[in-house]
C-alpha positions in Angstrom: 1.2 -40.8 -77.4 -0.6 -42.8 -74.7 2.5 -44.8 -74.0 4.5 -41.5 -73.7 2.1 -40.2 -71.0 2.3 -43.4 -69.0 6.1 -43.3 -69.0 6.2 -39.7 -68.0 3.6 -40.2 -65.2 5.7 -43.1 -63.8 8.8 -41.0 -63.8 7.1 -38.2 -62.0 5.6 -40.6 -59.4 9.0 -42.2 -58.8 10.7 -38.8 -58.5 8.1 -37.5 -56.0 8.2 -40.6 -53.9 12.0 -40.4 -53.6 12.0 -36.7 -52.5 10.7 -37.4 -48.9 13.3 -40.1 -48.3 16.1 -37.8 -49.4 14.8 -34.9 -47.3 14.3 -36.8 -44.1 17.5 -38.4 -43.3 17.5 -40.5 -40.2 19.1 -38.9 -37.2 22.2 -40.3 -35.7 20.8 -40.3 -32.1 17.4 -40.6 -30.6 16.1 -39.6 -27.1 13.6 -42.0 -25.6 11.5 -41.2 -22.6 9.0 -43.8 -21.5 5.3 -43.3 -22.4 4.5 -44.1 -18.7 6.3 -40.8 -17.8 3.8 -38.9 -19.9 0.6 -40.8 -18.8 1.1 -41.8 -15.2 1.2 -39.2 -12.5 3.8 -39.0 -9.7 2.6 -38.0 -6.3 4.6 -35.7 -4.0 3.5 -36.1 -0.4 3.0 -33.3 2.1 1.2 -33.4 5.5 -1.5 -30.9 4.3 -1.8 -31.4 0.5 -0.4 -33.6 -2.2 0.9 -32.6 -5.7 0.4 -34.8 -8.8 2.4 -34.3 -12.0 3.7 -36.2 -15.1 7.5 -36.3 -15.3 7.8 -36.7 -19.1 6.6 -33.2 -20.2 8.9 -31.6 -17.7 12.0 -33.7 -18.4 11.8 -33.8 -22.2 12.8 -30.1 -23.0 15.5 -30.1 -20.4 17.1 -33.4 -21.6 16.6 -32.6 -25.2 18.4 -29.2 -24.9 21.2 -30.6 -22.8 21.8 -33.5 -25.2 21.5 -31.3 -28.3 24.7 -29.5 -27.2 26.7 -32.7 -27.4 24.7 -34.4 -30.1 23.5 -31.8 -32.6 21.6 -34.4 -34.8 19.5 -35.8 -32.0 15.7 -36.0 -32.2 12.9 -37.4 -30.1 11.8 -41.1 -30.5 8.3 -41.2 -31.8 7.7 -44.8 -32.7 9.8 -47.1 -34.8 12.7 -44.9 -35.9 16.1 -46.3 -35.8 19.4 -44.6 -35.1 23.0 -45.4 -34.3 22.6 -44.4 -30.7 19.4 -44.4 -28.5 19.5 -42.6 -25.2 16.8 -43.6 -22.6 16.2 -41.1 -19.8 14.5 -42.4 -16.6 13.5 -39.6 -14.2 12.6 -39.9 -10.6 11.8 -37.3 -8.0 11.3 -37.4 -4.2 10.2 -34.5 -1.9 11.2 -34.4 1.7 8.5 -32.1 3.4 10.4 -31.8 6.7 13.5 -30.5 5.1 11.7 -28.8 2.2 14.0 -30.4 -0.3 13.4 -31.9 -3.7 15.7 -34.8 -4.7 15.9 -35.4 -8.4 17.6 -38.2 -10.3 18.0 -38.8 -14.0 19.4 -42.1 -15.3 20.6 -42.1 -18.9 21.2 -45.5 -20.5 22.9 -45.3 -23.9 22.1 -48.1 -26.4 23.8 -48.8 -29.7 21.7 -49.1 -32.8 21.7 -52.9 -32.3 20.4 -52.7 -28.7 23.7 -53.2 -26.8 24.2 -51.1 -23.7 27.1 -48.7 -24.2 26.9 -47.0 -20.8 24.7 -45.9 -17.9 25.0 -42.4 -16.4 23.3 -41.0 -13.3 22.7 -37.4 -12.5 21.4 -36.3 -9.1 20.5 -33.0 -7.6 18.7 -31.3 -4.8 16.6 -28.1 -4.8 15.3 -26.3 -1.7 11.7 -25.2 -2.0 8.2 -25.5 -0.6 5.5 -27.8 -2.0 2.8 -25.2 -2.7 0.8 -23.8 -5.6 1.0 -25.4 -9.0 3.4 -22.9 -10.7 5.9 -22.6 -7.8 6.1 -26.4 -7.4 6.5 -26.9 -11.1 9.3 -24.3 -11.1 11.1 -26.1 -8.3 10.7 -29.5 -10.1 12.1 -28.0 -13.3 15.1 -26.6 -11.4 15.9 -29.9 -9.8 15.7 -31.7 -13.1 17.9 -29.1 -14.8 20.5 -29.4 -12.0 20.3 -33.2 -12.3 20.8 -33.0 -16.1 23.8 -30.7 -15.6 25.3 -33.3 -13.2 24.5 -36.1 -15.7 26.1 -34.2 -18.6 29.3 -33.7 -16.7 29.7 -37.5 -16.7 28.1 -38.2 -20.0 30.2 -39.3 -23.0 29.5 -41.0 -26.2 32.2 -42.6 -28.2 31.8 -42.2 -32.0 30.1 -45.2 -33.5 30.6 -46.3 -37.1 27.4 -45.9 -39.0 26.0 -49.2 -40.0 23.8 -48.6 -43.1 21.9 -51.9 -42.6 18.6 -50.8 -41.0 17.6 -54.5 -40.5 20.1 -54.9 -37.7 19.0 -51.8 -35.8 16.6 -51.8 -32.8 13.6 -49.5 -33.2 13.6 -46.9 -30.4 10.1 -47.9 -29.3 11.4 -51.2 -28.2 13.9 -49.7 -25.8 11.2 -49.4 -23.2 10.5 -53.1 -23.5 14.0 -53.8 -22.2 13.3 -52.0 -19.0 13.7 -54.0 -15.8 10.9 -54.5 -13.3 10.5 -51.6 -10.9 9.0 -51.5 -7.5 8.1 -48.0 -6.2 7.0 -47.7 -2.6 6.0 -44.1 -2.7 
């Protein structure tokens, strides 16, 4: 009887441990936005006041929704997940106070699961607007990023990749940021 309970307990534990792995299949594509875009503020200059904001929280929903239309099984990169395709988005924004124009740029680099670069796409846009109170400025920034993402998606294409079941040969999406080249920003 004691041996029977041990066997039954082992079977139940094995069955329960296999359920999460079956339910959470790894996505085919991952979206990576650098942690620096969430923690380091960008400064928009104006003669009378400045505006500071983080790019990551503004770009993430725009990029995720646009990419979800072309890649329905995409998810956000959290740590060490692997996928067949990893898409890194690098945002940049500049404000010209004399012309009252926001200039937005999104660079999407597509990596294979093994870390090879499959392509780089650039989307650029401009948005007229004042640099003013928080909500109005944030609305202008969201509009320029949305226009830049539309421009990027018009150029964006991913060729189907054969799924490689060997997870050992795949690059964790958290390491995509380590491949980033040095950047000098003068403003």
